[in-house]
C-alpha positions, 0 to 999 in steps of 0.5 A: 305632804306624807307618803302612805305606807304599808306599816299604816294601812290595815290591808297589809298582811303578812303571810310566810315571807310574803307581804300581800293587800288583801284587797288584792291590789297588786304590790309589786310592778313586777308580780306574775299574774296572780301573784302581786305580794312582795317579800318580807325581807324589805320589812325586815329590813325596816324599808319606809314601804311608801309603795307606788300602789298604796298611793292612790289606793282608794282602799287604803285604810288608815290604822295609825301613823307612820312607824319612826325609821328607827322603829322599823325592821329587825333585820337592821344591824343589829339594833334591837327590835322596838315595834312590830305587828303581825296580823295573822290571816 
């Protein structure tokens, strides 16, 4: 069974240098009160972003297949960006 990732969920949003869940679910276990975001550096590095919070999330809304590892990130050793989606809120 494949793991759910932020790349697939329509509720994952980018604002500034943060990724957050528009449904209000904290993405980080180390979140401060009212702040459950993760830093965009993880996205830039092409990390898998298969967070624990997403695995059993009742609001997970899959908008397509997972992004292949070779197409993730833009800050991964000089490899060109092959695909990237930014949703402005």
